[in-house]
N, C-alpha and C positions, 0 to 999 in steps of 0.2 A: 463813494468808496474812499476810505482813508488812504492818503499817499504812503508809500513805503519809504522808510528812512534807513540808510546804511551809513555806518561810519568806518572809514579806513584809517589806519595808523601808518604814517610815513616812517619807515625804519630810520634809525639814527645814522645809518651809513649812506642815506640818500640826501643830497642837497636839495632843499625845497625850491630854491631858485632855479636850479637846473630842471627840476621836474615840472614846475609851473611856467617856466620861461620868463624872459625879462618882462617886468611889469605885468606878470600873470598872463602873458599873451597866449600860452598854450592852454592854460586853465580856461580862459574865455573861449578859446576855439572849441574845446570839448563841450563846454556848457552850451555854446551856440548851436552845436550839432544835434543836441537832444532836448526833448521836452522835459527837463529836469532842473532842479535848483542845486547848484554846487557851491559850497562855501568851504573856506580853509581857515582854520584857527590853530596856530602852532603847528604841531605835527599831525593834526586831525583833518581829514577830508570828509565832509558830510554831504551826502547825496540824498535828495528827496524828490519823489515823483512816482509815476506808475511803476509797478513792480518790474515789468519787462524792461522798461527804459533804465531803471536803476541798475538792473543786472548788467546791461550793456555798458553804462557809464563806469560801473565798478570794474568790469573787465578791461576797459580802456586804461584806467588808472593803474590797475594791477600790472598790465603789460608795460606801461611807461615806467613804473617803479622798478621792474626787473631790468629794463634797459639801462636805467641810470645806475642801478647797482653794479652793472657790468662795465661801467665807466663811459657809457655813451651819453651824449647830450642830444636828445631828440629835437628835430627841426619841425617847423610847422608842416612841411610836406609829409614827414614821417608820421606825424600825428594824424593827418588826414587819411593816410593809408591804413593806419590801425583802426580808425573810426569806420572806414569803409569795410574792412575785413570783419570787424565785430558785428556790424549790421547784417552781413551776409553769413554769419555763423562760421567763419573760417577759424580753424585752430592756428595758433601761432607758436613757432618753436624759437625760444629765446634762451636756451640753456647755454651757459658759458662753455660747457664741455664740448660743444660742437664747433669751436673755432677751427677754421680750415687753415688760415694764413694771416700773418700780420703783414700789412703793406709796408713799403719803405717809409711811409709817413706814420707808422705805428697804429694804424686802424685795423681792427679785427674784422675779418670777413667770415661770416657764419650764415647758415641757413636761417631765414626769418619766418618761414611758415612750415607747417607740417608737411606739405607737398615738397618743398625744397629739402627738408630733412630726409624724406624718403629718397629723393634724387641723389643726394650726397651719399647716403648709406649704400645705395645701389652701385654707385661708382666705386666705392671702397670695396665692395664684396664681389662685384661681377667683372668679367673680362671685357665684355661689350655692354654698354648701357645706352639706351635710347631715351633722350629727354624730349618729350613732346608737349607743346603747349603754346599759347599766344605770346605776343610780344610783352616784354616786361616781367616775365616770370623768372628770370635769372638763369635760363638754360645755358647760354654761352658763358656768362660771367662766372658762374659757379664751376663750370667745367674748366675754365681757364685757371681759376683759383686752385682747383684740385691738381691741375697739371703743374703749375708753378711750385706748389707745396711738395709734390712728388719729386720734382727736379731738385729742390733745395735739400730734401732728405736723401738724395742720391738713390731713390728707388727706381728712377729711369735716367737714361743718359741724354735724352733729348725730347723736345716737344715738336710735334708736327701739326700744323694748322692747315686744314684743307677746306675748300669751298667750291661748289660748282659755279662756273662762270656762265650763267644763263644768257645774260644780255649780249655777250660776245659769241654765243653759240659754241662755247668751248674752243673756239678758234682764235687764238691770241696773236697769231703771226702777223696779221695785217695792222695791228695797233702799233703806234709809234713807241719807241723807248725800249729799255731792257725788260726782261721778264718781270723783275720786281716792280718796275714802274707800271707795267701793264696790269699787274695784279693788284696794285695798291688800292684802287677804288673799291674792289670787291672784298678785300680782307681788312679794310679799315676798322670795322667793328671789332675784329679780333685784336688788332693793334691797340684800340682804345682800351679794351679790357686788360691787355697785357701791361700797358704803360700806367694803368691805375694801380697796379700791384708792385711794379718795380720801376725804378727811375729810368727815364728815357735813355740816358747814356749807357747804363748797364744793359738795358734791353736791346739796344742797337748792337752792342758788342756781342751779345749772345746770338743775335741774328747773323752778324757777319761771320762768326765762328761756326755757324751751322748748328749750334746747340738748339736754337729755335728756328724751324724751317717753315716757310710759307709755300704751300704747294697747291697748284690747281688740280682738281680731281682728274682731269684728262691726262696729267703727266704721271699718274701713279701706277699705271699698268706695268707689270713686270717687276715691281719692287716688293720687298718684304721688310716690315718694320719690326725689328727686335729692340728690346730694352727702350721702348718709346711710349710716350703718352700722346695719342693721336686724336684730334678733335675734327670731326666733319660737321661744319656749320651749314645752316640753310639747306638741310638734306631733303626738304620737300621738293626741291628742284632737281633731284636725281631721277634717273630712270631705273627700273628694276635691274637692268644689266649693269649700270654704273654702281648701284648699291652692292650687288654681288661682287663685282670687281674690287670695290673698296674693302669690304669685310674680309675678303680672302687675301688681303695684304698683311693680315695679322701674323706677327711672329712671336717668338718666345719673350716672356717677361714684359709684355706690353699691355696697355690699357687703351681701349677704343671707346670714345664717347661720340654719339651721333645726336645732333640737335635739329629740331625743325618744327614747323607749324603747318600741318596739312592744309589749313584754310588759306594759306598764302602761296599755294603752288602756282607757278607761272607757266607750266607746260600742260598740254592736254594728255589724257590717258592716265593709266595707273602709275602712281609714283613709286619711287624706291622705298619710302617709308611704309606705305601700305603693303607692298609686296613683302618687305622684311618682316612686318608684324604677322602677316598671314603664314609665312614659312617658318619663322624662328621663335614665335612666342611660346614660352614654356620650355625652351631648350636650356639645359644647364649651362651656366656661365653667361647667359644673355638676359638682360633685364629691360623691361619697358616701363617707364614712369610717365604718367600723364599729369601734367600741371594744368591748372585752370585759372579763371579770373580771381579766385581767392588767393592765388600765389603771386599775383602781380604786385611788385614792390616799387614801381615807378610812381609818378604823379597819380593821385587817386582818380583823376579824370580818365586815365588810360583804361582802367577797369570798366568804367561806365561806357567808354567808346566800344570796347570789346563786347559788352552786353548789348549795346544798340545794334551792332552789326550782326550778332548772333540772332537777335530777335527778327531783324529784317530778313536774314537768310531763312529762318524758320517760316516766316509769313509767306515768303516767295515760294517756298517748297510746298506749303499748304495750298497756295493758289494754283500751282501747276497740277497738284493732285486733284483739285476740284474740277479742273478742266478735263 
């Protein structure tokens, strides 16, 4: 069978060096990942090989071109993620109109996959949004970006970050230090996301002023959150009773986002996420968005690790069924 040949034209607005990487490192990375010949001459990229492989290579370069057009300089890690997504048939969302926030370093935060786009759209249109999926899918990071953007636009007056403290059994009194010091290890991922979007000094000032509040789930009973953007992270470790308590803290002009991964639950019995979906799915104002391995935007190895654990879980389940 004759190999398929496709020729792509690099737009004048795209710097070929940025697209191909220093000394063509990104070009060679793409070529090495597929059974295809790739050559570049001027502003022309020629791809030759089996039809299905050529389609995949063309998709990779099309996505890279769109990223560079939006002012980004793809890294080797980002190229690996795109290659992995294309191989698994994942759609990618890279439209500039979806920018959520510019970080203090000037970097645009935007959804990078179709699943992330659905998640962001749900947060924009719903009062309560559940973002469910494995590690690396951007559940917490995008929620934080949406919260910071809402605060900057003065759509809300404060951000509240909550997380169940499973390791301490929700009993923090016996731990040394102030409440903030006791909570620090548990909310560190939320801090990491926050300080990636705003400089540390400004972020700390907002925390000191109470504009950004860190709250353990156990301390929320009896409160009502008005004019706030509230994020409950790691919600797979809530009980149904805790989830009901949290959701009923909702006040006027507020947005709630709940994130979690049911496969990472550390407690026995039905979790808060499962009960919430059973009771609330389909209710107006409440959205559930499922993210999967095709939405993972960390190191490409993370998606393969998730795949391996899912296969193992499926095989173990089949083994138990056979017995």
